[in-house]
C-alpha positions as CSV (number, residue, x, y, z in Angstrom):
1,X,-32.5,-14.2,3.1
2,X,-29.0,-13.1,2.2
3,X,-26.1,-15.4,3.0
4,X,-22.7,-13.8,3.4
5,X,-19.6,-15.8,4.1
6,X,-16.0,-14.7,4.6
7,X,-13.5,-17.1,3.3
8,X,-10.4,-17.9,1.3
9,X,-10.6,-18.7,-2.4
10,X,-7.7,-20.9,-3.7
11,X,-7.0,-22.0,-7.3
12,X,-7.9,-25.5,-8.4
13,X,-6.3,-25.0,-11.8
14,X,-3.0,-26.8,-12.5
15,X,-0.2,-24.7,-14.0
16,X,0.1,-27.4,-16.7
17,X,-3.5,-26.8,-17.7
18,X,-4.0,-25.8,-21.3
19,X,-5.8,-22.7,-20.1
20,X,-3.2,-20.0,-19.1
21,X,-5.4,-18.3,-16.6
22,X,-4.5,-17.7,-12.9
23,X,-5.8,-16.0,-9.9
24,X,-4.3,-15.3,-6.5
25,X,-5.4,-16.9,-3.3
26,X,-7.6,-14.2,-1.8
27,X,-9.7,-13.4,1.3
28,X,-13.1,-12.6,0.0
29,X,-16.7,-12.1,1.1
30,X,-19.4,-14.0,-0.7
31,X,-22.8,-12.5,-1.1
32,X,-25.8,-14.8,-1.9
33,X,-23.4,-17.6,-2.8
34,X,-21.6,-15.4,-5.3
35,X,-17.8,-15.2,-4.8
36,X,-16.0,-12.3,-6.5
37,X,-12.9,-13.5,-8.4
38,X,-10.4,-11.6,-10.5
39,X,-8.8,-13.9,-13.1
40,X,-5.7,-13.0,-15.2
41,X,-5.1,-14.3,-18.7
42,X,-1.4,-14.4,-19.4
43,X,-1.6,-15.5,-23.0
44,X,-2.1,-13.5,-26.2
45,X,-5.1,-15.5,-27.1
46,X,-8.7,-15.2,-25.8
47,X,-9.7,-17.8,-23.2
48,X,-13.3,-18.9,-22.7
49,X,-14.4,-19.9,-19.2
50,X,-17.8,-21.5,-19.4
51,X,-20.6,-21.2,-16.9
52,X,-20.3,-23.6,-13.9
53,X,-16.6,-24.2,-14.5
54,X,-14.9,-25.0,-11.2
55,X,-11.9,-22.6,-10.9
56,X,-11.1,-22.9,-7.2
57,X,-12.1,-23.9,-3.7
58,X,-13.8,-21.6,-1.3
59,X,-13.1,-22.3,2.4
60,X,-15.1,-20.4,4.9
61,X,-13.6,-18.9,8.0
62,X,-15.2,-19.1,11.4
63,X,-17.2,-16.1,12.4
64,X,-15.3,-15.7,15.6
65,X,-11.8,-16.1,14.1
66,X,-10.8,-12.6,15.0
67,X,-11.7,-13.1,18.7
68,X,-9.0,-15.8,19.0
69,X,-6.4,-13.5,17.3
70,X,-4.3,-11.1,19.3
71,X,-2.9,-7.9,18.1
72,X,0.9,-8.1,17.9
73,X,2.4,-4.8,18.8
74,X,5.7,-5.9,20.2
75,X,8.9,-4.6,18.8
76,X,12.1,-6.6,19.4
77,X,14.3,-3.5,19.5
78,X,14.5,-0.9,22.1
79,X,14.6,2.0,19.7
80,X,13.4,5.3,21.1
81,X,11.2,7.3,18.7
82,X,12.7,10.8,18.3
83,X,10.3,11.8,15.7
84,X,7.7,14.6,16.0
85,X,4.5,13.8,17.9
86,X,2.7,15.7,15.3
87,X,3.0,13.1,12.5
88,X,0.2,14.6,10.3
89,X,2.3,17.7,9.7
90,X,5.0,15.7,8.1
91,X,2.7,14.1,5.6
92,X,2.1,16.1,2.4
93,X,-1.3,14.8,1.1
94,X,-3.6,16.9,-1.0
95,X,-6.8,16.2,0.8
96,X,-9.8,18.0,2.2
97,X,-9.9,16.6,5.7
98,X,-11.5,18.7,8.4
99,X,-9.8,19.2,11.8
100,X,-11.5,16.2,13.5
101,X,-10.6,13.9,10.6
102,X,-7.0,15.1,10.8
103,X,-6.9,14.4,14.6
104,X,-8.3,10.8,14.0
105,X,-5.7,10.2,11.3
106,X,-2.9,11.6,13.5
107,X,-4.0,9.3,16.4
108,X,-4.1,6.3,14.0
109,X,-0.6,7.1,12.7
110,X,0.7,7.5,16.2
111,X,-0.8,4.2,17.3
112,X,1.0,2.4,14.5
113,X,4.1,4.5,14.2
114,X,6.4,1.5,14.8
115,X,5.4,0.0,11.5
116,X,6.5,3.0,9.4
117,X,10.1,3.6,8.3
118,X,11.6,6.8,9.6
119,X,14.6,6.8,7.2
120,X,16.8,4.5,5.2
121,X,18.8,3.3,8.2
122,X,15.9,1.7,10.2
123,X,14.9,-1.0,7.7
124,X,15.5,-4.5,9.1
125,X,15.5,-8.1,8.1
126,X,12.9,-10.8,8.7
127,X,13.0,-14.5,9.0
128,X,9.3,-14.9,8.3
129,X,9.8,-15.2,4.5
130,X,12.5,-17.0,2.6
131,X,13.1,-15.5,-0.9
132,X,13.7,-17.9,-3.7
133,X,13.8,-17.3,-7.5
134,X,12.9,-20.4,-9.5
135,X,15.2,-20.5,-12.5
136,X,14.1,-23.9,-13.8
137,X,16.9,-25.7,-15.6
138,X,18.9,-22.5,-16.2
139,X,22.2,-22.2,-14.4
140,X,22.9,-19.4,-12.1
141,X,24.8,-16.5,-13.6
142,X,27.5,-14.8,-11.5
143,X,29.1,-11.6,-12.7
144,X,32.6,-10.7,-11.7
145,X,33.4,-7.9,-9.2
146,X,33.7,-4.5,-10.7
147,X,35.4,-1.5,-9.3
148,X,33.2,1.4,-8.2
149,X,33.7,4.6,-10.2
150,X,35.8,7.1,-8.4
151,X,33.1,9.8,-8.4
152,X,30.8,7.4,-6.4
153,X,33.3,6.0,-3.9
154,X,32.8,8.8,-1.4
155,X,29.1,8.5,-1.5
156,X,29.3,4.7,-0.9
157,X,31.8,5.2,2.0
158,X,29.5,7.8,3.6
159,X,26.5,5.4,3.3
160,X,28.4,2.5,4.8
161,X,29.6,4.7,7.7
162,X,26.0,5.8,8.4
163,X,24.9,2.1,8.5
164,X,27.6,1.3,11.0
């Protein structure tokens, strides 16, 4: 009898541990109680991980977790898509898809067209993630303002005008 579980694997190793190995929190599928795990060694020396060493904690996910989830397709802006309906023609991929596969790919791209950028001006901000760079005890370095070279001033002005 095979036992397959879907779950999240999280590291149990402390960063102060003498072994400089890490792995990212991952969504994995275990097969017969074997959990695939990719470990990174960030030292220049070899690290031995012995059999039955506990590296992390595997937490299973309910089988019907995706039934409770809804698909979020809402967009907070009222932008009208002026792009071509034939999205597949604008993609230059060297592939050997037949006509039916191209139609399926085209419908998939059309269904999720609101997640693709159409140009440099339609990128937005998000408040879902707050970016922070840990500098430890080092002080922040701030450089003085520098004048833009004359040959680049027109390009910068044009770019700012396009954003406004």
